[in-house]
N, C-alpha and C positions, 0 to 999 in steps of 0.2 A: 308792353300793354297789359290790360286787364283780361282776365279769363272768367267766364261765367260757367258755373257748374250746371249742366242741363240734364244729365242722365246718369244712371248707374248701369254698369255692365250687366248686372243681373236682370235689368229690365228686358234684356234680349234673350233670356232663357226661353220665354214662351213665344216670342215673335221676332223675326229678323228685321222688321221695320217698325218704326215708331214715329208718331207725330208729336211735336212739342210746339206750344204756342208761347211766344215771347212778346214783350212789349218793347217798342222802340222808344227811347227816352224823348225824342223830339216829336213823336206822333203817338201820344198815349191812347188816343181813341181808335187806333188802327192796329190791332194785334197781328203779329206776323207768324205764320205757320211754317215750321221747318220739318223736314223729314230726316231721320237718322236711320241708316241702313247698315246692317252687319253682314260682311261677306268673308268667310274663312278667317274669322278672328280680327279682321280689320273693319274700321268704321268710316262711313262716308256721310257727309251732311250737305243737304241742298235746301234752297228755298222751295217751298211747296207751291210752285207756280209753273204751269206748263208753258214753254215758249211758243206754243202754237196759238192758243186762244186766251191765255192768261188765267185759266181756271186752276184751282187746286187739283192735284193729280188724283186724289182719293175721294171716294164717295162714302166709305166707311172708315172710322177711326183706325189708324195704324195699318191700313191695307194699301201698300204701295207696290208690292211685288207681283209678278206674273205667277202662274200656277207652279212653275218649276223653281221659283225663287232665284232665278238667274239674272233677272233684269227688273228694272222699275217700269211700271206701266201706267199710263194715264187712262183713267176710267172713262173720260169724256169721249175721246175720239181714237183711242187705241195706240197712241204713240208709245214707243218702247225706247228705253234709255239704258246705257251701260251703267252698272252700279259703280264701277271704278272711276269713270270719267264724267258721267252725267250727259254724255253725248247721245243724241237721238239717232238710232240706226234703222228705225222702221216707223212708218206712219207719216202724218202730215207735216212734221217739222224736221225732216232729215237734215243732218249737219248743223242743227242748232243744238244748244246745250242747256241743261239746267244750271242754275247759278250755285256754284259750290261755295261752301263756307269752311273756314279754317277751324279745325278742332284738334284737341290733343287728349290722349288717354293717360291718366295717372292713377295708380293703384286701381280702385274699382270704379272710378268715375270718369265721365266724359265731359270735357270743358270746351266751350265755344269762345273764340277770340272776340272780345267785345268790339274792338275797333273794326275788324273785318265785318262783323254783323251790322254795326251802325252804318257803315259805308254801303253795304250791299242791300240792306233791308228796304231802302228807298225804292229799289227795283221791284220789290214785292208790293209796296203800298201804291205806287204810281203806275 
């Protein structure tokens, strides 16, 4: 399958979490927000949509982590999610999960699987 370059590793020097907006080819009027999170040199990518009420998790750009930067936090109702698995362990959507996206790291870039994104992005839009 195809891979889309979405980020540079050095984007994470200043912040451990970043927001990226992508266009879905079938729905060009509905941009899709993703979050990329770095934890101990590993990278995790999720759709930026809380499974509780369907809102984006952040209120400010790139701000997805709690104060200790050990978990992802939804700023609307305080749900907290594991960075590694996307699973909610605290708050209003316990045992639900963020929608994870397949990525790979090559040299200094992070790539997103186009087929995985195309398939899962509909869950963001609808």
